Structure formats: structure tokens, C-alpha cells
C-alpha positions in Angstrom: -0.1 -0.1 0.0 1.3 3.4 -0.8 1.4 6.0 2.1 -1.0 8.8 2.0 1.1 11.8 1.5 -1.7 14.1 2.8 -1.6 12.5 6.3 1.1 14.9 7.9 -0.4 17.9 6.3 -3.8 17.0 7.8 -2.7 16.3 10.8 -0.8 19.5 11.3 -3.9 21.4 10.4 -5.8 19.3 12.9 -3.8 19.8 15.6 -3.1 23.6 15.0 -4.9 26.3 17.2 -6.5 27.5 13.9 -10.4 28.6 14.5 -12.9 25.8 13.5 -15.8 26.0 11.2 -18.5 23.2 10.9 -20.6 22.6 7.8 -23.5 20.5 6.6 -24.4 19.4 3.1 -27.5 17.4 2.3 -28.9 15.7 -1.1 -32.1 15.0 -2.1 -31.6 11.2 -1.8 -31.2 11.7 2.1 -27.4 11.6 2.2 -25.5 14.2 4.3 -21.8 15.4 4.6 -20.5 17.0 7.6 -17.3 18.9 7.8 -15.1 20.4 10.7 -12.7 22.9 8.6 -10.0 25.2 9.2 -8.6 28.1 7.1 -5.3 27.4 5.0 -2.9 29.7 3.5 -5.2 31.1 0.7 -8.1 31.7 2.9 -9.6 28.4 1.8 -11.4 26.1 4.2 -10.0 22.6 4.4 -11.7 19.9 6.0 -9.6 18.0 9.0 -12.7 15.9 9.9 -15.6 14.6 7.9 -18.8 12.4 8.5 -20.6 11.0 5.6 -24.5 9.8 6.3 -25.8 7.5 3.7 -29.3 7.3 2.9 -29.3 4.1 5.0 -28.0 6.4 7.8 -24.9 4.4 7.9 -22.1 6.8 8.6 -18.5 6.9 8.1 -15.9 9.1 9.7 -12.6 10.4 8.0 -9.8 12.3 9.6 -6.0 12.3 9.5 -5.9 9.0 11.4 -8.2 7.3 8.8 -8.3 9.3 5.5 -9.9 6.8 3.3 -11.5 3.3 2.9 -13.3 1.4 0.3 -16.4 3.5 0.7 -14.9 7.1 0.6 -12.1 9.5 1.8 -11.5 12.7 3.5 -12.0 15.6 0.8 -8.9 16.6 -0.4 -9.9 19.8 -2.1 -10.9 23.1 -0.3 -14.7 23.3 0.9 -16.9 25.2 -1.5 -18.5 26.9 1.4 -21.3 28.9 -0.7 -22.8 25.3 -1.1 -22.9 24.6 2.6 -24.7 25.5 5.5 -22.8 26.4 8.7 -23.6 24.4 11.7 -22.9 24.5 15.5 -20.0 22.6 16.8 -22.3 20.7 18.9 -24.2 19.5 16.1 -21.1 18.2 14.3 -19.8 16.7 17.4 -23.1 14.6 18.0 -23.0 13.1 14.5 -19.3 12.5 14.7 -19.7 10.7 18.0 -22.5 8.5 16.8 -20.7 7.6 13.9 -17.9 6.2 15.9 
């Protein structure tokens, strides 16, 4: 298996004291994506934790310790925040914990 070169960068961002933002995106099929992001060098928001919830309500978590699996992966592009709804940290954490 080839090592994922994103891991050190994602870990550095995740462990930084940079302010966090929390986001939600849903689709018409009942799927949802939740993100915890930090601001990068270009003022872009980069996901450091992500939860994907399927239409079947099954949830998968991605972060620096688990960047990808056969079902999905932590996004490797800046978030397009104009497509997202900002949510509270508590809302994100509740889904993150439930997905664990």
C-alpha cells in the first residue's frame, strides 16, 4: 500500500489552534456530509474531519488517522463553502460521536 502523503498535512492542520468552522451538506437522496474545517494559507477552508451519512443512515468518519477506505475519503480539495450550511460545533460533534 502506498502511504498517503496528505496525512502529515491534515494532522498538522487538525492539531493547530486555528479556529474551526462546521458545515453540513445534504442531497435529495437523504445523504449528508458534515465537515470540520480550518482556514488554510489562501483563506480557503480545508476539511480536517468529515462524516458521511448514507441514505441508509450508515455513517463513516474520515480524519488524519483514517483518510480513506473502500467507501470514501476525506476530501482533498478546499470546501466550497457557498454550497454548505454552517452548523454548530455541538451538532457536528453529536454526529461524529454517533458515527464512531
